[in-house]
Backbone as CSV, one residue per row, in Angstrom:
resi,resn,N_x,N_y,N_z,CA_x,CA_y,CA_z,C_x,C_y,C_z
1,MET,-4.969,14.148,11.858,-5.100,13.225,11.201,-5.746,11.786,12.288
2,ALA,-7.038,11.553,12.033,-7.593,10.215,12.926,-7.865,10.660,14.300
3,LYS,-8.002,12.070,14.556,-7.950,12.056,16.163,-9.091,12.273,16.489
4,ALA,-10.227,12.393,15.599,-11.537,11.995,15.935,-11.807,10.320,15.852
5,TRP,-11.131,9.668,15.182,-11.089,8.116,15.619,-10.748,7.727,16.878
6,CYS,-9.611,8.639,17.450,-9.152,7.956,18.581,-9.835,8.622,19.594
7,GLU,-10.420,9.645,19.958,-11.656,10.305,20.725,-13.001,9.248,20.689
8,ALA,-12.976,8.617,19.701,-14.321,8.022,19.893,-14.019,6.492,19.900
9,TRP,-12.999,5.894,19.630,-12.773,4.494,19.745,-11.462,4.039,20.236
10,PRO,-11.563,3.461,21.608,-10.227,3.056,21.993,-9.402,1.926,21.357
11,GLU,-10.418,1.112,20.244,-9.322,0.256,19.521,-8.551,1.411,18.478
12,ALA,-8.921,2.334,17.993,-8.274,3.056,17.571,-6.931,3.792,18.272
13,ARG,-7.366,4.323,19.327,-6.227,4.912,20.498,-4.745,3.700,20.696
14,SER,-5.418,2.339,20.806,-4.386,1.381,21.227,-3.427,1.379,19.619
15,VAL,-4.002,1.705,18.751,-2.993,1.727,17.401,-1.825,2.829,17.794
16,PHE,-2.549,4.155,18.101,-1.730,5.279,18.117,-0.824,5.217,19.091
17,ALA,-0.821,4.537,20.464,-0.286,3.917,21.617,0.679,2.865,21.058
18,GLN,0.469,2.259,20.133,1.587,1.121,20.282,2.516,1.829,19.201
19,ALA,2.061,2.891,18.608,3.212,3.506,17.496,3.717,4.590,18.251
20,ASP,3.658,5.123,19.116,3.872,5.713,20.053,5.365,5.163,20.781
21,SER,4.640,4.334,21.411,5.577,3.635,21.734,7.011,2.787,20.873
22,ALA,6.697,2.443,19.757,7.597,1.566,18.919,8.423,3.214,18.364
23,LEU,8.087,4.128,18.465,8.715,5.404,17.664,9.552,6.196,18.609
24,ALA,9.083,5.914,19.937,9.346,6.692,20.833,11.036,7.115,20.750
25,GLY,10.998,8.835,20.664,12.550,9.091,20.631,13.116,9.156,19.150
26,LYS,12.540,8.454,18.110,13.177,7.990,16.579,12.452,9.344,15.643
27,LEU,11.697,9.946,16.056,11.034,10.740,15.088,11.666,12.236,15.089
28,PRO,11.728,13.306,14.113,12.624,14.462,14.206,11.893,15.357,15.112
29,GLY,12.479,15.999,15.682,11.721,17.116,16.812,11.758,16.218,18.232
30,GLY,11.510,15.094,18.161,11.533,14.522,19.673,9.913,14.302,19.939
31,ALA,9.131,14.801,19.247,7.753,14.844,19.411,6.660,13.300,18.903
32,SER,5.891,12.962,20.068,5.300,11.446,19.666,4.712,11.715,18.393
33,LEU,4.372,10.355,17.640,3.745,10.347,16.769,2.407,10.949,16.861
34,SER,1.599,10.705,17.694,0.267,11.071,17.864,0.172,12.488,18.094
35,GLN,1.220,13.512,18.839,1.060,14.528,18.763,1.179,15.049,17.684
36,LEU,2.136,14.764,16.922,2.364,15.567,15.059,1.193,15.217,14.298
37,CYS,0.455,13.784,14.753,-0.780,13.852,14.002,-2.015,14.811,14.119
38,PHE,-1.962,14.511,15.565,-2.954,15.448,16.140,-3.031,17.339,15.999
39,GLU,-1.614,17.344,16.283,-1.311,18.912,16.371,-0.508,19.598,15.422
40,GLY,0.280,18.792,14.975,1.339,19.283,13.557,2.748,19.609,14.536
41,PRO,3.462,20.047,14.209,2.997,21.379,13.209,3.135,20.948,11.269
42,ILE,2.535,21.202,10.732,2.064,20.727,9.273,3.753,20.324,8.751
43,ASP,4.423,21.434,8.792,5.784,21.223,8.108,6.454,20.405,8.131
44,LEU,6.426,19.402,9.674,7.282,18.740,10.171,6.471,17.027,10.115
45,LEU,5.126,17.384,10.031,4.331,16.479,9.451,4.442,16.068,7.986
46,SER,4.702,16.928,7.229,4.596,16.526,5.771,6.006,15.997,5.233
47,ARG,7.105,15.844,6.144,8.047,15.258,5.838,7.808,13.946,5.892
48,THR,8.473,13.317,4.330,7.899,11.889,4.089,8.533,10.869,5.264
49,ASP,9.705,11.582,5.931,9.909,10.519,7.013,9.119,10.569,8.366
50,VAL,8.245,11.601,8.442,7.470,11.348,9.573,5.586,10.986,8.651
51,SER,5.262,11.746,7.741,4.275,10.942,7.183,4.101,10.104,6.915
52,GLN,4.962,9.131,6.351,4.584,7.748,6.112,4.201,6.792,7.463
53,PRO,4.876,7.049,8.357,4.126,6.426,9.541,3.342,6.776,10.025
54,ALA,3.043,8.255,9.882,1.910,8.799,9.830,0.488,8.387,9.489
55,ILE,0.887,8.075,8.145,-0.558,7.864,7.334,-0.948,6.553,7.584
56,TYR,0.245,5.801,7.504,0.081,4.278,7.860,-1.002,4.004,9.227
57,THR,-0.252,4.769,10.711,-0.886,4.243,11.628,-2.439,5.451,11.679
58,ALA,-2.529,6.417,11.126,-3.953,6.583,11.076,-4.717,5.645,10.342
59,SER,-4.435,5.237,9.066,-5.428,4.419,8.487,-5.540,3.192,9.175
60,VAL,-4.464,2.307,9.532,-4.982,1.298,10.448,-5.766,1.438,11.825
61,ALA,-5.552,2.783,12.386,-6.577,3.268,13.388,-7.938,3.257,13.061
62,CYS,-8.250,4.201,11.836,-9.365,4.179,11.181,-9.750,2.714,11.235
63,TRP,-8.914,1.837,10.566,-9.609,0.298,10.284,-10.485,-0.398,11.566
64,ARG,-9.283,-0.152,12.369,-9.473,-0.601,13.978,-10.930,-0.177,14.532
65,GLY,-11.060,0.992,14.395,-12.279,2.066,14.557,-13.752,0.984,13.652
66,LEU,-13.276,1.209,12.485,-14.499,0.815,11.715,-15.114,-0.842,12.102
67,LEU,-13.807,-1.910,12.644,-14.185,-2.864,12.875,-15.052,-3.123,14.010
68,ALA,-14.895,-2.148,14.865,-15.524,-1.994,16.368,-16.771,-1.320,16.210
69,VAL,-16.988,-0.551,14.961,-18.212,-0.104,14.663,-19.244,-1.077,14.055
70,TRP,-18.550,-2.190,13.462,-19.072,-3.221,12.674,-19.488,-4.345,13.882
71,GLY,-18.694,-4.100,14.744,-18.888,-5.621,15.592,-18.182,-6.635,15.189
72,CYS,-17.060,-6.500,14.767,-16.008,-7.563,14.013,-15.029,-7.569,15.023
73,GLY,-14.640,-8.917,15.309,-13.620,-9.438,16.108,-12.225,-9.608,15.719
74,GLU,-11.826,-10.478,16.400,-10.153,-11.332,15.637,-10.157,-11.686,14.376
75,ASN,-11.176,-12.410,13.854,-10.978,-12.936,12.456,-11.819,-11.731,11.468
76,ALA,-10.712,-10.458,11.438,-11.613,-9.292,11.070,-11.983,-9.257,9.644
77,VAL,-10.967,-9.893,8.698,-11.357,-9.976,7.597,-12.492,-10.891,6.893
78,THR,-12.269,-11.816,7.712,-13.733,-12.821,7.335,-15.038,-12.336,7.792
79,GLU,-14.851,-12.014,9.140,-16.193,-10.995,9.815,-16.702,-9.944,9.214
80,ALA,-15.859,-9.092,8.405,-16.224,-7.895,7.875,-16.633,-8.040,6.311
81,LYS,-16.151,-9.567,6.039,-16.470,-9.843,4.721,-15.312,-9.013,3.619
82,VAL,-14.279,-8.863,4.020,-13.091,-8.163,3.322,-13.306,-8.950,1.920
83,LEU,-13.532,-8.340,0.785,-13.090,-9.701,-0.661,-11.678,-9.001,-1.386
84,ALA,-11.146,-7.820,-1.038,-10.216,-7.364,-1.597,-9.624,-5.715,-1.335
85,THR,-8.539,-5.721,-1.179,-7.724,-4.061,-0.467,-6.705,-3.726,-1.746
86,ALA,-6.954,-2.346,-1.617,-5.822,-1.591,-2.754,-5.602,-0.123,-1.687
87,GLY,-4.369,-0.015,-1.828,-3.750,1.199,-1.612,-2.697,1.440,-2.267
88,LEU,-2.431,3.254,-2.572,-2.006,3.931,-3.203,-0.740,4.363,-2.576
89,SER,0.298,3.712,-3.371,2.030,3.821,-2.780,2.060,3.484,-1.445
90,LEU,2.003,4.209,-0.494,2.471,4.007,0.861,1.099,3.129,1.331
91,GLY,-0.245,3.369,0.834,-1.221,2.807,1.299,-1.139,1.058,0.813
92,GLU,-0.298,0.713,-0.043,-0.429,-0.529,-0.454,0.137,-1.663,0.993
93,TYR,1.097,-0.871,1.948,1.293,-1.271,3.256,-0.128,-1.590,4.021
94,THR,-1.023,-0.691,4.103,-2.344,-0.795,4.711,-2.821,-1.834,4.056
95,ALA,-2.915,-1.873,3.056,-3.774,-2.807,2.275,-3.207,-4.553,2.704
96,LEU,-1.686,-4.653,2.674,-1.422,-6.014,2.985,-1.427,-5.863,4.360
97,HIS,-1.311,-5.013,5.299,-1.539,-5.383,6.765,-3.131,-5.528,7.167
98,ILE,-4.149,-4.811,6.419,-5.553,-5.204,6.601,-5.831,-7.039,6.152
99,ALA,-4.886,-7.319,4.950,-5.169,-8.696,4.614,-4.393,-9.442,5.400
100,GLY,-3.707,-9.296,6.372,-3.213,-10.339,7.556,-1.335,-10.701,6.982
101,VAL,-0.947,-9.798,5.924,0.245,-10.286,5.374,1.456,-10.143,6.553
102,PHE,1.345,-8.973,7.220,2.201,-8.548,8.351,1.619,-8.247,9.651
103,SER,2.039,-8.165,10.562,1.630,-7.666,11.834,1.764,-6.119,11.666
104,PHE,0.563,-4.960,12.297,0.682,-3.634,12.102,2.503,-3.249,13.018
105,THR,2.849,-3.847,13.790,4.219,-3.207,14.176,5.736,-3.018,12.936
106,ASP,5.060,-4.634,12.306,6.173,-4.695,11.324,5.799,-3.981,10.209
107,GLY,4.414,-3.644,9.893,4.185,-2.682,8.680,4.937,-1.783,9.080
108,LEU,4.635,-1.082,10.584,5.215,0.252,10.830,7.245,0.535,10.562
109,GLU,7.592,-0.467,10.936,8.946,-0.889,10.617,9.190,-0.312,9.564
110,LEU,8.119,-1.084,8.379,8.761,-1.107,7.226,8.700,0.191,6.836
111,VAL,7.478,0.951,7.272,7.408,2.355,6.413,8.075,3.302,6.746
112,THR,8.179,3.291,8.242,9.284,4.252,8.907,10.607,4.294,8.097
113,LEU,10.979,2.988,7.652,12.569,2.851,7.016,12.272,3.194,5.693
114,ARG,11.301,2.904,5.181,10.673,3.424,3.914,11.071,5.010,3.504
115,GLY,10.447,5.754,4.429,10.425,6.836,4.599,11.407,7.888,4.861
116,ARG,11.934,7.205,5.632,13.726,7.647,5.824,14.659,7.479,4.571
117,ALA,14.683,5.992,4.150,15.321,6.157,2.870,14.781,6.965,1.801
118,MET,13.452,6.980,1.599,13.152,7.930,0.554,13.511,9.609,0.677
119,GLN,13.502,9.794,1.959,14.001,11.306,2.239,15.601,11.198,2.050
120,ASP,16.155,10.453,2.459,17.802,10.045,2.076,18.130,10.211,0.802
121,ALA,17.340,9.736,0.009,17.451,9.448,-1.754,17.193,10.876,-2.386
122,ALA,15.966,11.701,-1.551,15.803,12.654,-2.503,16.822,13.866,-1.960
123,THR,17.163,13.618,-0.679,18.182,14.683,-0.222,19.372,14.668,-1.166
124,ALA,20.070,13.612,-1.419,20.871,13.510,-2.049,20.703,14.035,-3.800
125,LEU,20.060,14.091,-4.684,19.956,14.581,-5.933,18.582,15.338,-5.793
126,PRO,19.083,16.567,-5.945,17.799,17.543,-6.380,16.637,17.103,-7.184
127,SER,15.465,17.139,-7.074,14.599,16.395,-7.838,12.898,16.564,-7.397
128,GLY,12.272,16.318,-8.159,10.835,16.496,-8.011,9.678,16.009,-8.596
129,MET,8.626,16.126,-8.618,7.429,15.583,-9.334,6.509,16.692,-9.684
130,VAL,5.797,16.173,-10.688,4.753,17.562,-11.727,3.598,16.486,-12.110
131,ALA,2.254,17.255,-11.499,1.132,16.688,-12.225,0.419,17.023,-13.543
132,LEU,0.257,16.139,-14.274,-0.124,16.879,-15.597,-1.417,16.509,-16.080
133,ILE,-2.370,17.568,-16.027,-3.796,17.261,-16.058,-3.839,17.671,-18.075
134,GLY,-5.188,16.501,-18.380,-5.005,16.246,-19.318,-4.149,15.584,-20.350
135,ALA,-3.838,14.584,-19.219,-2.553,13.458,-19.781,-3.151,12.416,-20.090
136,ASP,-2.717,11.428,-21.133,-2.818,9.964,-21.121,-1.357,9.617,-21.046
137,GLU,-1.073,8.211,-21.100,0.124,7.643,-20.745,1.312,8.149,-22.228
138,ALA,0.788,8.137,-23.445,1.526,8.534,-24.550,1.893,9.702,-24.728
139,LYS,0.870,10.746,-23.907,1.439,11.989,-24.157,2.389,12.478,-22.949
140,ALA,2.430,11.844,-22.059,3.020,12.172,-20.710,4.427,11.141,-20.838
141,THR,4.595,10.357,-21.577,5.647,9.428,-21.783,6.493,10.558,-23.100
142,THR,5.719,11.023,-24.372,6.473,12.071,-25.185,7.093,13.173,-24.364
143,LEU,5.999,13.639,-23.562,6.846,14.857,-22.769,8.285,14.224,-21.993
144,CYS,7.950,13.418,-21.594,9.018,12.897,-20.452,10.262,12.837,-21.699
145,ASP,10.473,12.102,-22.764,11.152,11.974,-23.698,11.721,13.030,-24.066
146,GLU,11.216,14.239,-24.039,11.217,15.435,-24.902,11.893,16.586,-23.681
147,ALA,11.792,16.106,-22.490,12.280,17.192,-21.322,13.043,16.453,-20.851
148,ARG,13.583,15.239,-20.916,14.678,14.597,-20.003,15.840,15.190,-20.630
149,GLN,16.783,15.177,-21.896,17.404,15.714,-21.986,18.865,15.182,-20.831
150,GLY,18.900,13.794,-21.082,19.697,13.052,-20.502,19.729,12.972,-19.140
151,GLU,18.929,13.075,-18.507,18.540,13.138,-16.958,17.383,11.875,-16.683
152,ILE,16.739,12.145,-15.285,15.984,11.282,-15.043,14.524,11.915,-15.091
153,LEU,13.675,11.196,-16.162,12.129,12.117,-15.842,11.031,10.568,-16.464
154,VAL,10.424,10.297,-15.851,9.647,9.190,-15.935,8.353,9.257,-15.438
155,CYS,7.157,8.785,-15.860,5.973,8.544,-15.414,6.145,8.019,-14.120
156,ALA,5.178,8.684,-13.203,5.573,8.095,-12.022,4.026,7.427,-11.274
157,ASN,2.853,8.126,-11.334,1.754,7.926,-10.734,0.610,7.954,-11.981
158,PHE,-0.209,7.102,-12.145,-1.418,6.561,-13.047,-2.493,7.046,-12.110
159,ASN,-2.999,8.309,-11.726,-3.888,8.421,-10.921,-5.175,8.236,-11.403
160,ALA,-5.335,8.688,-12.223,-6.979,8.727,-12.810,-7.023,9.196,-14.223
161,PRO,-8.033,8.723,-15.119,-8.051,9.443,-16.392,-7.697,10.564,-16.491
162,GLY,-6.935,11.281,-17.429,-6.399,12.528,-17.403,-5.451,12.865,-16.206
163,GLN,-5.138,12.173,-15.261,-4.174,12.694,-14.353,-3.327,12.024,-14.257
164,ILE,-1.851,12.248,-14.485,-0.668,11.484,-14.486,0.122,12.420,-13.708
165,VAL,1.281,11.845,-12.986,2.322,12.482,-12.487,3.718,11.812,-12.901
166,ILE,4.554,12.838,-13.225,5.947,12.480,-13.683,6.854,12.777,-12.562
167,SER,8.176,12.190,-12.767,9.224,12.099,-11.874,10.314,12.347,-12.220
168,GLY,11.235,13.162,-11.573,12.305,13.101,-11.947,13.391,14.198,-11.620
169,SER,14.673,14.568,-12.330,15.619,15.437,-11.392,15.032,17.006,-11.649
170,LYS,15.366,17.823,-11.045,14.910,18.960,-10.640,14.833,19.639,-12.159
171,ALA,15.811,20.058,-12.723,16.058,20.424,-14.056,15.062,19.719,-15.265
172,ALA,15.147,18.497,-14.994,13.966,17.834,-16.265,12.541,18.005,-15.812
173,CYS,12.481,18.424,-14.636,10.874,18.619,-14.325,10.360,20.155,-14.387
174,GLU,11.606,20.811,-14.533,11.562,22.153,-14.990,10.811,22.485,-16.415
175,ARG,12.060,21.659,-17.101,11.551,21.751,-18.387,10.247,21.247,-18.763
176,ALA,9.983,20.280,-18.228,8.477,19.734,-18.482,7.408,20.615,-18.309
177,VAL,7.558,21.308,-17.174,6.588,22.776,-16.868,6.570,23.155,-18.120
178,THR,7.491,23.594,-18.616,7.782,24.479,-19.385,7.022,24.172,-20.910
179,LEU,7.399,22.983,-21.073,7.083,22.415,-22.120,5.607,21.415,-22.451
180,ALA,4.948,21.396,-21.029,3.644,20.664,-21.276,2.499,21.072,-22.188
181,GLY,2.303,22.454,-22.231,1.481,23.340,-22.894,1.723,22.810,-24.366
182,ASN,2.656,22.571,-24.728,2.926,22.413,-26.195,2.125,20.968,-26.494
183,HIS,2.027,20.123,-25.380,1.430,19.005,-25.911,-0.130,18.564,-25.435
184,GLY,-0.431,19.849,-25.065,-1.929,20.347,-24.752,-2.122,19.841,-23.193
185,MET,-1.131,19.863,-22.553,-1.153,19.251,-21.001,-1.079,20.430,-19.718
186,LYS,-1.646,20.531,-18.817,-1.460,21.611,-18.070,-0.678,20.812,-17.177
187,ALA,0.633,21.868,-16.323,1.463,21.125,-15.665,1.471,21.808,-14.293
188,GLN,1.419,21.111,-13.121,1.864,22.133,-11.760,2.810,20.834,-10.741
189,PRO,3.925,21.644,-10.663,4.838,21.170,-9.633,4.171,20.763,-8.464
190,LEU,4.549,19.639,-8.023,3.893,19.391,-6.539,5.192,19.555,-5.268
191,GLN,4.767,19.905,-4.431,5.545,20.188,-2.969,5.564,18.601,-2.628
192,VAL,6.710,18.083,-2.906,7.039,16.837,-2.368,8.302,16.674,-1.882
193,ALA,9.125,16.050,-1.515,10.654,15.735,-1.000,11.395,15.593,-2.426
194,GLY,11.098,14.588,-3.160,11.828,14.455,-4.404,11.081,13.634,-5.255
195,ALA,11.744,12.945,-6.265,11.331,12.366,-7.370,11.137,10.728,-6.435
196,PHE,9.793,10.506,-6.279,9.307,9.063,-5.892,8.924,8.610,-7.120
197,HIS,9.036,7.214,-7.013,8.576,6.370,-8.042,9.497,6.611,-9.497
198,SER,10.691,6.959,-9.411,11.521,7.007,-10.457,13.072,6.263,-10.335
199,PRO,13.904,6.494,-10.776,15.398,5.647,-10.627,15.892,6.167,-9.561
200,ILE,15.567,7.578,-9.373,15.951,8.363,-8.136,16.087,7.681,-6.942
201,MET,14.919,6.867,-6.713,14.715,6.031,-5.288,15.547,4.987,-5.538
202,GLN,16.416,4.415,-6.555,17.241,3.256,-6.265,17.956,2.872,-4.720
203,PRO,18.479,3.858,-4.314,19.189,3.605,-3.047,17.979,3.262,-1.811
204,ALA,16.936,4.075,-2.140,15.762,3.357,-0.937,15.423,2.248,-1.087
205,ALA,15.481,1.678,-2.370,15.066,0.763,-2.449,15.826,-0.618,-2.286
206,GLU,16.836,-0.164,-2.402,18.064,-1.481,-1.769,17.826,-1.523,-0.489
207,LYS,17.894,0.096,0.436,17.581,-0.370,1.823,16.019,-1.104,2.221
208,LEU,15.002,-0.516,1.335,13.978,-1.376,1.880,14.173,-3.157,1.459
209,ALA,14.769,-3.340,0.282,14.771,-5.007,0.159,15.198,-5.613,0.981
210,ALA,16.428,-4.939,2.135,17.165,-5.702,3.243,16.085,-5.731,4.280
211,LYS,15.213,-4.870,4.535,14.284,-5.063,5.611,13.172,-5.697,5.068
212,LEU,12.401,-6.037,4.189,11.717,-6.833,3.728,11.879,-8.215,3.827
213,ALA,13.099,-8.428,3.568,13.805,-9.601,3.930,13.650,-10.367,5.165
214,ALA,14.119,-9.612,5.904,14.003,-9.731,7.327,12.757,-9.746,8.017
215,THR,11.487,-9.495,7.191,10.105,-9.168,7.708,9.641,-10.381,7.357
216,GLU,8.809,-11.052,8.589,7.890,-12.359,8.213,6.801,-11.894,7.947
217,MET,5.794,-12.590,6.700,5.151,-12.462,5.787,4.142,-13.824,5.866
218,SER,2.778,-13.464,5.664,2.028,-14.439,5.689,1.302,-14.776,4.353
219,ALA,0.515,-15.689,3.839,-0.487,-15.363,3.174,-1.672,-14.714,3.048
220,PRO,-1.835,-13.673,2.427,-2.983,-12.910,2.188,-4.475,-13.514,2.666
221,HIS,-5.179,-13.057,3.453,-6.183,-13.521,3.567,-7.693,-12.959,2.641
222,CYS,-7.309,-12.174,1.899,-7.971,-11.697,0.695,-7.167,-10.913,-0.481
223,THR,-8.043,-10.869,-1.232,-7.159,-10.047,-2.433,-6.582,-8.725,-2.127
224,VAL,-5.187,-8.756,-2.620,-4.695,-7.399,-2.520,-3.794,-7.146,-3.785
225,TYR,-4.010,-6.036,-4.244,-3.799,-5.639,-5.542,-2.449,-4.735,-5.611
226,SER,-1.536,-5.072,-6.542,-0.206,-4.477,-6.347,-0.193,-3.128,-7.188
227,ASN,0.196,-2.171,-6.819,0.701,-0.974,-7.327,1.394,-1.055,-8.703
228,VAL,2.604,-1.940,-8.840,3.402,-2.152,-9.892,2.465,-2.589,-10.980
229,THR,1.663,-3.929,-10.727,0.899,-4.940,-11.504,-0.017,-4.261,-12.078
230,ALA,-0.819,-3.509,-11.340,-2.372,-3.451,-11.251,-2.994,-5.032,-11.168
231,HIS,-2.385,-5.872,-10.785,-3.021,-7.319,-10.786,-2.825,-7.627,-9.009
232,PRO,-3.452,-8.806,-8.830,-3.956,-8.912,-7.258,-2.283,-9.759,-6.988
233,HIS,-1.636,-9.406,-5.931,-0.726,-10.234,-5.134,-0.633,-11.586,-5.304
234,ALA,0.367,-12.570,-5.248,0.292,-14.063,-4.941,-0.747,-13.900,-3.921
235,ALA,-1.070,-15.027,-3.807,-2.373,-15.293,-2.411,-1.947,-16.784,-1.909
236,ASP,-0.767,-17.125,-1.952,-0.097,-18.331,-1.277,1.038,-17.864,-0.465
237,ALA,1.645,-18.477,0.904,2.436,-18.317,1.466,3.969,-17.973,0.923
238,ALA,4.128,-19.225,-0.385,5.192,-18.919,-1.119,5.209,-17.829,-2.184
239,GLY,4.156,-16.776,-1.951,4.272,-15.814,-2.809,4.504,-14.751,-2.283
240,SER,5.019,-14.925,-0.692,5.769,-13.691,-0.059,7.499,-13.302,-0.645
241,GLU,7.930,-14.058,-1.303,8.880,-13.262,-2.119,8.484,-12.540,-2.921
242,SER,7.392,-12.894,-3.747,6.741,-12.235,-4.860,6.343,-10.595,-4.247
243,ILE,5.683,-10.691,-2.992,5.202,-9.735,-2.430,6.364,-8.278,-2.222
244,ARG,7.725,-9.168,-1.778,8.518,-8.523,-1.517,9.383,-7.916,-2.440
245,ALA,9.194,-8.448,-3.422,9.671,-8.210,-4.939,9.058,-6.872,-5.383
246,LEU,8.180,-6.768,-5.381,7.054,-5.930,-5.968,6.986,-4.497,-5.228
247,LEU,7.220,-4.796,-3.477,7.358,-3.756,-3.071,8.355,-2.856,-3.287
248,VAL,9.825,-3.374,-3.173,10.964,-3.306,-3.453,10.540,-2.310,-5.059
249,LYS,10.205,-3.074,-5.942,10.149,-2.458,-7.154,9.128,-1.338,-7.104
250,GLN,8.162,-1.272,-6.835,7.034,0.049,-6.355,7.868,1.184,-6.056
251,LEU,9.230,1.466,-5.434,9.661,2.624,-5.107,10.431,3.149,-6.557
252,THR,10.720,2.392,-7.519,11.008,2.919,-8.599,10.214,2.523,-10.080
253,SER,9.162,2.317,-9.702,7.910,2.072,-10.764,7.169,2.700,-10.819
254,PRO,6.181,2.959,-11.792,4.886,3.697,-11.604,4.177,3.083,-10.901
255,VAL,3.084,4.018,-10.244,2.040,3.450,-9.392,0.829,3.179,-10.427
256,ARG,0.161,2.327,-10.730,-1.137,2.156,-11.841,-2.253,2.063,-11.124
257,TRP,-2.434,3.129,-10.145,-3.753,3.129,-9.321,-4.890,3.014,-10.495
258,ALA,-5.070,3.747,-11.228,-6.230,3.906,-12.121,-6.809,2.454,-12.882
259,GLU,-5.365,1.682,-13.240,-5.689,0.127,-13.527,-6.152,-0.124,-12.182
260,SER,-5.309,-0.562,-11.536,-5.665,-1.157,-10.132,-7.248,-1.044,-9.824
261,CYS,-7.964,0.424,-9.825,-9.356,0.577,-9.397,-10.167,0.029,-10.301
262,ALA,-9.897,0.230,-11.820,-10.779,-0.200,-12.822,-10.871,-1.563,-12.706
263,ALA,-9.889,-2.393,-12.438,-10.145,-3.611,-12.515,-10.655,-4.397,-11.179
264,ILE,-10.760,-3.709,-10.176,-11.230,-4.011,-9.214,-13.055,-3.789,-9.463
265,ALA,-13.291,-2.484,-10.030,-14.593,-1.844,-10.500,-15.420,-3.273,-11.133
266,ALA,-14.626,-3.632,-12.146,-15.100,-4.130,-13.337,-15.034,-5.712,-13.193
267,ASN,-14.479,-6.117,-11.636,-14.701,-7.787,-11.572,-15.670,-7.711,-10.876
268,SER,-16.378,-8.946,-11.546,-17.742,-9.782,-11.182,-17.871,-10.325,-9.977
269,LEU,-16.764,-10.741,-9.190,-16.684,-11.351,-8.146,-17.002,-10.243,-7.129
270,TYR,-17.000,-8.974,-7.404,-17.386,-7.728,-6.242,-18.393,-6.988,-6.466
271,ALA,-19.246,-7.713,-7.485,-20.785,-7.119,-8.106,-21.351,-6.966,-6.593
272,GLY,-21.759,-5.886,-6.647,-22.855,-5.063,-5.149,-21.986,-5.025,-3.726
273,ALA,-20.737,-5.180,-3.956,-19.998,-4.807,-2.884,-19.626,-3.484,-2.614
274,THR,-19.717,-3.035,-1.218,-19.361,-1.576,-1.055,-17.853,-1.112,-1.048
275,PHE,-17.606,-0.031,-1.290,-16.122,0.428,-1.336,-15.708,1.489,-0.269
276,HIS,-14.769,1.548,0.496,-14.383,2.080,1.490,-13.259,2.968,1.506
277,GLU,-13.429,3.916,1.623,-11.673,4.911,1.675,-11.300,4.754,3.522
278,LEU,-10.415,4.736,4.031,-9.899,4.745,5.131,-9.371,6.114,5.564
279,ALA,-9.089,7.072,6.701,-8.732,7.959,6.753,-7.042,8.003,6.620
280,PRO,-6.165,9.053,6.535,-7.097,10.102,6.653,-7.164,10.717,5.206
281,GLY,-7.959,11.697,5.278,-8.324,12.410,3.778,-9.219,11.884,3.068
282,LYS,-9.308,12.573,1.528,-10.711,12.115,0.699,-10.179,11.859,-0.497
283,SER,-8.876,11.989,-0.776,-8.078,11.828,-2.092,-8.507,10.797,-3.063
284,LEU,-8.743,9.429,-2.379,-8.994,8.372,-3.389,-10.451,8.182,-3.877
285,THR,-11.329,8.861,-2.666,-12.779,8.923,-3.281,-12.737,9.976,-4.348
286,GLY,-12.166,11.019,-4.577,-12.108,11.771,-5.431,-11.744,11.340,-6.786
287,LEU,-10.327,10.378,-6.665,-9.814,9.464,-7.829,-11.016,8.739,-8.485
288,PHE,-11.666,7.964,-7.295,-12.358,6.751,-8.124,-13.481,7.573,-8.679
289,LYS,-13.879,8.678,-8.453,-15.157,9.197,-9.091,-14.328,9.603,-10.727
290,ARG,-13.271,9.660,-10.885,-12.904,10.071,-12.184,-12.467,8.837,-12.841
291,ILE,-12.360,7.712,-12.374,-12.159,6.313,-12.889,-13.235,6.032,-12.950
292,ASN,-14.354,5.561,-12.445,-15.419,4.700,-12.560,-16.838,5.414,-11.676
293,ARG,-17.663,6.439,-12.076,-18.383,7.159,-11.685,-19.657,6.319,-11.203
294,ASP,-19.836,4.978,-11.815,-20.790,4.233,-11.432,-20.640,3.398,-9.805
295,VAL,-19.378,3.740,-9.481,-19.103,2.970,-8.078,-19.045,4.162,-6.921
296,ALA,-20.018,3.858,-5.951,-19.900,4.868,-5.082,-18.930,4.507,-3.810
297,VAL,-18.109,5.322,-3.231,-17.136,4.951,-2.134,-17.252,5.966,-1.044
298,THR,-17.448,5.116,0.141,-17.822,5.745,1.394,-16.325,5.910,2.018
299,ASN,-16.174,7.413,2.261,-15.123,7.896,2.764,-15.204,8.206,4.593
300,HIS,-14.115,7.527,5.142,-14.263,7.192,6.508,-12.729,8.369,7.142
301,ASP,-12.829,9.285,6.899,-11.580,10.615,7.020,-12.147,10.745,8.703
302,GLN,-13.428,11.083,8.860,-14.274,10.975,10.341,-15.023,10.020,10.771
303,PRO,-15.284,9.654,11.959,-16.013,8.383,12.320,-17.623,8.909,12.083
304,GLY,-18.559,8.282,11.872,-19.652,8.373,12.050,-20.355,8.745,10.464
């Protein structure tokens, strides 16, 4: 994750050096974040309390590398002519950092606490997530209603047309997998720690709220789309409380990624703009092809 960016650009290496210093001795197994990102092991890196600071750091390192490629300096958003940012779930923190809402280190503290709190909430109650293929919101909601049986089961991620993830207790998820075919959908259990973006994450939301309240925030320098509303966050300093509230709500609410991307693609203010996906991975590029095939996304999983 982002190793090639660090090898190519000192600006990217600096981001990982900051993260390694901030998280020294705080990660499972005692390894540095850069060691886990570059070398694994994958089972440890896949833990949500590790993967969240890892993905955030890799994305910001990629961003700093891109700015160096583009020859941009301190006024990065202005010089790079960034019009809008968005991120799926955890990625919303990268989007807010790029927009200047909080510093890299403050964002790292937030996502590290978020990962640990979500891991704790997942451990406290056996739960999971299931990807539904061939779903729309009405069909997914009907399936949840049928499979819930007094437990928790809700829509969690609206990723792209025909792809929705549901989230809830382990037993309810198992029932949903069995029943999905009756509703014309294919169901695939996901290898995740627990039921993210569901009421099961309420304990994590409460811990995150306390940390967010103590985090300094500024007005965004560009438009940033909220996962919860699929609309832009408040754009002035007074809107910091709204941003905090929506980040807390994000943990227990569905991520409306498909709506966010569709809104950005349809906005005339962004006509002719280029779309970029930061490292690591290429998942969002694939999702965007399903959301709007007329928009080309440049992926930066690797430099060059």
